[in-house]
C-alpha positions as CSV (number, residue, x, y, z in Angstrom):
1,M,243.2,48.2,174.8
2,R,241.0,45.4,173.5
3,L,241.3,42.2,175.5
4,G,240.8,38.8,173.8
5,I,241.6,35.1,173.6
6,A,243.0,33.3,170.6
7,I,242.0,29.7,170.5
8,D,244.2,27.4,168.4
9,S,242.3,24.2,167.6
10,R,245.4,22.5,166.3
11,M,246.9,22.7,169.7
12,C,243.9,21.6,171.7
13,M,244.1,18.1,173.2
14,A,240.5,17.9,174.4
15,C,241.9,17.5,178.0
16,Y,239.0,19.7,179.3
17,C,241.3,21.6,181.7
18,C,239.9,24.9,180.5
19,Y,236.3,23.6,181.0
20,T,237.1,22.4,184.5
21,A,238.9,25.6,185.5
22,C,235.8,27.6,184.4
23,K,233.5,25.5,186.5
24,D,235.9,25.7,189.4
25,E,235.9,29.5,189.2
26,H,232.3,30.2,188.6
27,C,230.1,27.4,189.9
28,G,228.8,28.4,193.3
29,H,230.8,31.7,193.2
30,A,229.1,35.1,192.7
31,S,230.8,38.4,191.8
32,A,229.7,41.9,190.8
33,L,229.7,40.7,187.2
34,S,227.9,37.4,187.4
35,A,225.7,35.3,189.6
36,P,226.9,31.8,190.5
37,K,227.0,29.4,187.6
38,P,225.0,26.2,188.0
39,M,226.9,22.9,188.4
40,M,225.0,21.4,185.6
41,G,223.6,22.5,182.2
42,Q,225.9,25.5,181.4
43,H,229.1,25.3,179.5
44,W,230.7,28.7,179.4
45,M,233.7,27.0,177.9
46,N,232.0,24.6,175.6
47,I,234.2,21.9,174.0
48,V,232.9,21.1,170.5
49,E,234.3,17.8,169.2
50,W,233.6,15.8,166.0
51,E,234.9,12.8,164.1
52,R,236.4,13.5,160.7
53,G,236.8,11.1,157.8
54,D,234.7,8.5,156.0
55,N,237.1,5.5,156.0
56,S,238.9,3.7,158.8
57,R,242.2,4.3,156.9
58,R,242.0,8.0,157.8
59,I,239.9,9.0,160.8
60,K,240.7,12.1,162.9
61,T,239.0,14.1,165.5
62,A,238.6,17.9,165.7
63,T,238.2,19.9,168.9
64,V,237.2,23.6,169.1
65,P,236.9,25.2,172.6
66,T,234.0,27.6,172.2
67,P,233.2,30.3,174.8
68,C,231.3,33.5,174.3
69,S,233.0,35.3,171.4
70,H,232.7,38.7,173.0
71,C,231.6,40.2,169.7
72,Q,232.4,43.8,168.8
73,D,228.8,44.2,167.8
74,P,227.0,41.8,170.1
75,A,223.6,40.5,169.0
76,C,222.7,39.9,172.6
77,M,223.3,43.5,173.5
78,K,220.9,44.6,170.7
79,V,218.0,42.8,172.2
80,A,218.7,43.5,175.8
81,K,216.6,46.0,177.7
82,D,217.7,48.6,180.3
83,G,221.4,48.1,179.6
84,A,221.3,44.5,180.7
85,V,224.1,43.6,178.3
86,Y,227.1,46.0,177.9
87,K,230.5,46.1,176.4
88,R,233.4,47.4,178.6
89,D,236.1,49.7,177.4
90,D,238.4,46.7,177.1
91,G,235.9,44.9,174.8
92,I,234.7,42.3,177.2
93,V,230.9,41.8,177.0
94,I,229.0,41.4,180.3
95,I,225.5,40.4,181.1
96,D,224.3,42.3,184.2
97,P,223.0,39.7,186.6
98,V,220.4,42.1,188.1
99,K,219.2,44.0,185.0
100,S,218.9,40.9,182.9
101,K,216.4,39.1,185.1
102,G,213.6,37.7,183.0
103,Q,215.2,38.6,179.6
104,K,215.3,35.2,177.9
105,A,215.6,36.9,174.5
106,I,219.3,37.5,175.3
107,V,219.8,33.7,175.2
108,D,218.0,33.3,171.9
109,A,220.0,36.2,170.3
110,C,223.4,34.5,170.5
111,P,224.3,33.0,167.1
112,I,226.6,30.3,168.6
113,G,224.5,29.3,171.7
114,A,227.0,30.6,174.2
115,V,224.4,32.3,176.4
116,Y,222.6,30.0,178.9
117,W,219.4,30.4,180.8
118,N,219.5,30.0,184.6
119,E,216.0,28.6,185.3
120,E,216.3,29.0,189.0
121,L,217.5,32.6,189.0
122,Q,215.6,33.5,185.8
123,I,218.6,35.2,184.2
124,P,220.9,34.7,181.1
125,Q,224.5,33.8,181.9
126,K,227.7,33.4,179.9
127,C,231.5,33.6,180.0
128,T,232.8,36.8,181.5
129,M,236.4,36.3,180.3
130,C,237.1,36.2,184.1
131,A,236.8,40.1,184.1
132,E,236.1,40.0,187.8
133,L,239.6,38.5,188.3
134,L,241.3,40.7,185.8
135,D,239.9,43.7,187.7
136,D,241.1,42.4,191.1
137,P,244.4,44.0,192.0
138,D,245.1,41.2,194.4
139,Y,244.5,38.4,191.8
140,L,247.8,36.7,190.7
141,S,247.1,34.0,188.2
142,Y,250.4,33.3,186.3
143,L,253.5,32.5,188.3
144,G,252.4,35.1,190.9
145,D,253.1,38.0,188.6
146,P,250.3,40.6,188.3
147,K,251.6,41.6,184.9
148,F,250.5,38.3,183.5
149,K,246.9,38.1,184.8
150,V,244.9,35.8,182.5
151,P,241.4,34.2,182.6
152,R,241.3,30.8,184.4
153,C,240.8,28.9,181.2
154,V,243.9,30.3,179.7
155,E,245.9,29.6,182.9
156,A,244.7,26.0,183.0
157,C,245.6,25.1,179.4
158,P,248.7,22.8,179.4
159,N,249.4,23.1,175.7
160,N,249.2,26.8,175.1
161,A,246.1,26.4,172.9
162,L,244.6,29.5,174.5
163,I,246.4,32.8,174.3
164,F,245.2,35.9,176.1
165,G,246.2,39.5,175.6
166,D,245.7,42.9,174.0
167,L,244.4,42.6,170.4
168,D,245.3,46.3,169.8
169,D,248.9,45.7,170.6
170,P,250.7,44.3,167.6
171,N,253.6,43.1,169.8
172,S,251.4,41.1,172.2
173,D,251.5,37.3,172.2
174,I,247.9,37.1,171.0
175,S,248.5,39.4,168.1
176,K,251.6,37.5,167.1
177,A,249.7,34.2,167.3
178,I,247.0,35.5,165.1
179,A,249.5,36.8,162.5
180,A,251.3,33.5,162.4
181,N,248.3,31.2,162.1
182,K,245.2,30.7,160.0
183,V,242.3,32.6,161.3
184,T,239.2,30.5,160.9
185,Q,236.2,32.1,162.5
186,L,233.1,30.2,163.5
187,E,230.7,29.9,160.6
188,A,227.8,31.5,162.5
189,L,230.0,34.5,163.2
190,E,231.6,34.8,159.8
191,G,232.3,38.4,158.8
192,Q,231.9,39.6,162.4
193,E,234.7,41.0,164.5
194,T,235.1,39.2,167.8
195,N,237.5,39.4,170.8
196,V,237.7,35.6,170.8
197,V,239.6,34.6,167.7
198,H,239.7,31.0,166.5
199,L,242.8,29.7,164.8
200,N,243.2,26.6,162.7
201,I,239.7,25.2,162.8
202,P,239.9,22.4,160.2
203,T,237.9,22.8,157.1
204,V,238.0,19.7,154.8
205,F,240.8,17.2,154.0
206,L,241.3,14.7,151.2
207,A,243.5,11.7,151.7
208,G,244.5,8.5,149.9
209,T,247.1,5.8,149.5
210,V,249.3,5.1,146.5
211,Y,250.6,1.6,145.6
212,Y,253.0,0.2,143.0
213,P,251.2,-2.2,140.5
214,K,248.9,-4.6,142.3
215,E,251.2,-7.6,141.6
216,L,253.9,-6.0,143.8
217,D,251.6,-5.4,146.7
218,E,253.8,-2.6,148.0
219,V,253.1,1.0,148.9
220,C,254.7,3.8,146.9
221,V,256.8,6.2,149.0
222,G,257.5,9.7,147.7
223,A,254.9,9.9,145.0
224,K,253.9,13.4,144.1
225,V,250.3,14.4,144.7
226,K,249.0,17.7,143.3
227,L,245.5,19.0,144.0
228,S,244.0,22.0,142.2
229,C,240.7,23.8,142.3
230,E,239.8,25.6,139.1
231,E,237.1,27.7,140.7
232,T,239.5,29.3,143.3
233,G,242.7,29.0,141.4
234,E,244.4,27.3,144.3
235,T,246.9,24.4,144.2
236,W,248.3,22.1,146.9
237,E,251.2,19.7,146.7
238,T,252.4,16.9,148.9
239,K,254.1,13.5,148.7
240,T,253.2,10.0,150.0
241,N,254.8,9.0,153.3
242,Y,256.4,5.7,154.3
243,F,253.0,4.1,154.4
244,G,252.1,5.3,150.9
245,D,249.6,7.7,152.5
246,W,249.0,11.3,151.5
247,E,246.7,14.0,152.9
248,V,245.9,17.6,152.2
249,E,244.2,19.7,154.9
250,W,242.6,23.1,154.7
251,L,240.8,22.6,151.5
252,P,237.8,24.9,150.5
253,K,234.4,23.4,151.3
254,K,232.1,22.2,148.6
255,K,234.5,22.5,145.7
256,N,235.5,20.3,142.8
257,I,239.1,19.2,143.3
258,D,241.4,17.8,140.5
259,I,243.9,15.3,141.8
260,E,247.0,14.2,140.0
261,I,249.5,11.6,141.2
262,T,252.9,11.2,139.5
263,F,255.9,9.0,140.1
264,D,259.0,8.6,137.9
265,G,258.7,5.6,135.6
266,Y,254.9,5.3,136.0
267,K,251.9,6.7,134.3
268,P,250.2,9.7,135.9
269,V,246.9,9.1,137.5
270,T,244.2,11.8,137.6
271,Y,240.7,11.9,139.1
272,K,238.3,14.3,140.8
273,A,236.8,14.7,144.3
274,F,234.3,16.9,145.8
275,T,234.9,18.5,149.2
276,D,231.4,18.2,150.7
277,A,233.1,16.4,153.6
278,D,236.4,14.9,154.7
279,H,237.1,12.1,152.3
280,Y,239.6,9.2,152.0
281,V,239.5,8.9,148.2
282,G,240.9,5.4,148.2
283,Q,243.8,3.4,146.9
284,T,245.6,4.3,143.7
285,Y,247.6,1.6,141.9
286,L,250.3,2.9,139.5
287,E,251.1,1.4,136.1
288,K,254.5,1.2,134.4
289,A,255.0,4.0,131.8
């Protein structure tokens, strides 16, 4: 059994319910696995948000809940002394609140900044995946059924953006979610196996608007838009919506993209874009063929 959490950024609404539940569970509460979490300064479930797009015509936000990734080969465990960081049989990585005292190197070792330093107690701290609750036979978290014990953050999510379960079981909800979605690991952990698996983190989008000839001053609905990347051999196709807008998400970063716009009775339009960031490439006006 290998316990983990799948986090689907596409489903996250930035409601901070997971963040609040984590604070409610751990602030001021000690367990055998962790000392009390301070009320301020530590974000065991950190909500990373950023604005996407470079034009008011197409602005979006992205949200990525980011706890400790509970790595299979944890960098924090490599620098810890005296067994201060250990990995349980179920894959959850724990920092011992007694043995870790004074070991600030454990904080510095985390590639995603998910380990925090408690200045008052002089210990590193992080997400425990609520292992202390999962171990408690009397803890009932989901509809009062002990079969469905989950971490508090997962329980609190109103939109099913966080899915908990056994990663080694192909029939578990978490395994099915991973199989059905786009796995997009955090850049700092790329190539590493982790028990927290991120799904659908946005990469780069290109967007634009297509119009009939300028004198008509009307958007073109249903124009075909084809994007291609010669370097990767990938192609993407879409059509303009009722506002004449088009958008293609999940493009590879820092690549040259060829764009072709076609509509029956009008000349094709081609141009290039570079995916160094999310771009609204502008307005395209068609000409009669």
